[in-house]
Each structure stands twice: as structure tokens, then as C-alpha cells.
C-alpha positions as CSV (number, residue, x, y, z in Angstrom):
1,M,87.1,67.5,125.1
2,I,89.3,68.9,122.3
3,R,91.1,66.6,120.0
4,I,92.9,66.7,116.6
5,A,90.6,65.9,113.7
6,T,91.0,62.6,111.9
7,P,90.0,61.6,108.3
8,A,86.8,60.0,109.8
9,D,85.7,63.5,111.0
10,V,85.5,64.9,107.4
11,P,81.8,64.4,107.0
12,V,80.9,66.1,110.3
13,L,83.4,68.9,109.6
14,H,81.8,69.4,106.2
15,A,78.4,69.5,107.7
16,M,79.4,72.0,110.4
17,I,81.1,74.2,107.8
18,R,77.8,74.3,105.9
19,D,76.0,75.1,109.2
20,L,78.4,78.0,109.9
21,A,77.9,79.3,106.3
22,E,74.2,79.2,106.8
23,Y,74.6,81.2,110.1
24,E,76.7,83.7,108.3
25,K,74.0,84.0,105.6
26,A,76.4,82.7,102.9
27,L,75.5,79.1,102.4
28,H,75.2,79.8,98.7
29,E,78.9,80.5,98.6
30,V,80.0,77.1,99.9
31,R,81.6,75.0,97.1
32,A,83.9,72.9,99.2
33,T,83.4,69.1,99.0
34,E,84.3,66.5,101.5
35,G,87.0,65.3,99.1
36,Q,88.6,68.8,99.0
37,L,88.4,69.0,102.8
38,R,90.0,65.6,103.2
39,E,92.8,66.6,100.8
40,A,93.5,69.9,102.5
41,L,93.6,68.4,106.0
42,F,95.1,64.9,105.3
43,G,96.4,64.8,101.8
44,E,100.0,64.6,100.6
45,R,100.3,68.4,100.7
46,A,98.1,69.1,103.6
47,A,98.1,72.8,104.5
48,A,95.3,73.1,107.1
49,Y,94.6,71.6,110.5
50,A,91.4,71.0,112.5
51,H,90.5,70.4,116.0
52,I,87.2,68.9,117.1
53,A,85.2,69.8,120.3
54,E,83.3,66.8,121.6
55,D,80.6,66.7,124.3
56,E,80.5,64.2,127.1
57,S,78.9,61.5,124.9
58,G,81.7,61.9,122.3
59,E,79.5,63.8,119.7
60,A,81.3,66.5,117.7
61,V,79.7,69.8,118.7
62,G,82.3,72.3,117.3
63,F,85.5,72.7,115.4
64,A,88.4,75.0,114.7
65,L,90.0,74.9,111.3
66,W,93.3,76.8,111.0
67,F,96.6,77.2,109.1
68,L,100.0,78.7,109.6
69,N,100.7,82.3,108.6
70,F,103.9,84.2,108.9
71,S,104.8,87.6,110.3
72,T,107.6,89.3,108.5
73,W,107.8,91.9,111.3
74,R,108.1,89.3,114.1
75,G,110.0,86.7,112.0
76,V,107.9,83.7,113.1
77,H,104.8,81.8,112.2
78,G,101.4,82.3,113.7
79,I,98.0,80.6,113.5
80,Y,95.3,82.0,111.3
81,L,91.9,80.6,112.5
82,E,89.8,80.3,109.4
83,D,86.7,79.0,111.1
84,L,85.5,78.5,114.7
85,Y,82.1,77.0,115.1
86,V,80.1,75.6,117.9
87,R,76.6,74.1,117.3
88,P,73.9,76.4,118.7
89,E,72.7,73.8,121.2
90,A,76.2,73.5,122.6
91,R,77.0,77.2,122.9
92,G,77.7,78.4,126.4
93,G,79.2,75.1,127.3
94,G,82.8,76.3,127.0
95,Y,83.7,74.6,123.7
96,G,84.6,77.7,121.8
97,K,86.9,78.9,124.6
98,A,88.4,75.4,124.9
99,L,89.1,75.4,121.1
100,L,90.8,78.8,121.3
101,R,92.7,77.8,124.4
102,E,94.1,74.8,122.5
103,L,95.2,77.0,119.6
104,A,96.8,79.5,122.0
105,R,98.6,76.6,123.7
106,I,100.0,75.5,120.3
107,C,101.2,79.0,119.7
108,V,102.9,79.2,123.0
109,E,104.4,75.7,122.7
110,R,105.8,76.3,119.2
111,G,106.9,79.9,119.6
112,Y,104.2,81.4,117.4
113,E,103.5,85.0,118.4
114,R,100.0,85.6,116.9
115,L,96.6,83.9,116.8
116,E,94.4,85.8,114.4
117,W,91.0,85.5,112.8
118,A,88.3,87.6,111.2
119,V,84.7,88.1,112.4
120,L,81.8,89.6,110.6
121,N,81.0,93.1,111.8
122,W,77.4,92.2,112.6
123,N,78.3,89.1,114.7
124,T,78.1,90.9,118.0
125,P,77.8,87.7,120.1
126,S,81.1,86.4,118.7
127,I,82.7,89.8,119.0
128,D,81.7,90.0,122.7
129,F,83.0,86.5,123.3
130,Y,86.4,87.2,121.7
131,E,86.8,90.5,123.5
132,A,86.0,88.9,126.8
133,L,89.0,86.6,126.1
134,G,91.3,89.6,125.6
135,A,91.2,89.6,121.8
136,R,91.3,93.1,120.2
137,P,90.0,94.1,116.8
138,Q,92.6,95.2,114.2
139,D,90.4,97.8,112.7
140,E,93.2,99.8,111.1
141,W,93.4,97.1,108.5
142,T,90.9,96.3,105.7
143,V,90.8,92.8,104.3
144,Y,90.8,92.5,100.5
145,R,90.0,89.4,98.4
146,L,90.3,88.3,94.8
147,T,88.0,85.5,93.7
148,D,86.2,84.1,90.7
149,D,86.4,86.2,87.5
150,A,88.6,88.9,89.0
151,L,91.1,86.3,90.2
152,A,91.1,84.5,86.9
153,E,91.5,87.7,84.9
154,L,94.4,88.9,87.0
155,G,96.1,85.5,86.9
156,A,95.8,85.2,83.2
157,R,97.7,88.4,82.4
């Protein structure tokens, strides 16, 4: 079952975000707190959204956290999937596909023309899963990022 996250889900979302970071060998990079997550998803200026995948007993076994982007070429919004995660013991149960299906449904319903995300190059199980759904890599683009000191230095000029 896929449902929209509620404020009561913040602790389990935070825990699964940490689990995902550990899987991606980047737990040391996680700084987000439950308070920050609550504000981003449910605060006065909420800018992100989350869906929860639950098993038959109602336990959260996965999530999708996303936000709106905008295509200047198409002139409409799209969804950028920041994180998709299914707990290892629940993988293969259709939860990841159900989460992506829900985001695709939202895109179609609202007239959004893109559902996009990034995947680590070494994560072949996820790459295989996404390609089996019809997703294709956009390997003519390279993602750039400013953080920490470089971001502060550029922003201070």
C-alpha cells in the first residue's frame, strides 16, 4: 500500500534516510534532523513531499521523497525523485515499483511531463530495476554540486 506521508512518519522516514545513506556508503554525510525533515515536508513553506510504502501489517517498508522541478523547454513542472528506498527485507515485493507508479500517476494527473532522479553508477541492481520499467539514463549530462566551503565562498562574493 502506498500513502502520503504524515508528520507521524517523520521518525521512520529519518531512519530510512539514514539506512539509504549507509547503503550508499555515505552515512557520514547525513546531517538532516527529524526537525528539518518535518519542516521541509509539513512546515509553513513545505517544499518536498513523501509517500510511504507499507506492508500488509501496516509497517513502513519504503519511501519516496520528491519535489517539483520545472522544464523551461517543455514549460511545465515535473517531479524530481530525491530518494527512493525499500528496506532490504522488503525488496522484490513490488514496493519500489508501486512508489514509482504513484509518482508517475501524479505526473500524468497533473500534466507534469518528466519524472527524473539520479542513481549512483555502481548501483547496478537499481539501474537494472529502473531500466526494466522503461527509464533511460541521461548520460549526456553531468551533475554538478556546490556545498560547504565552496558554496559559502561563492555566496559571500
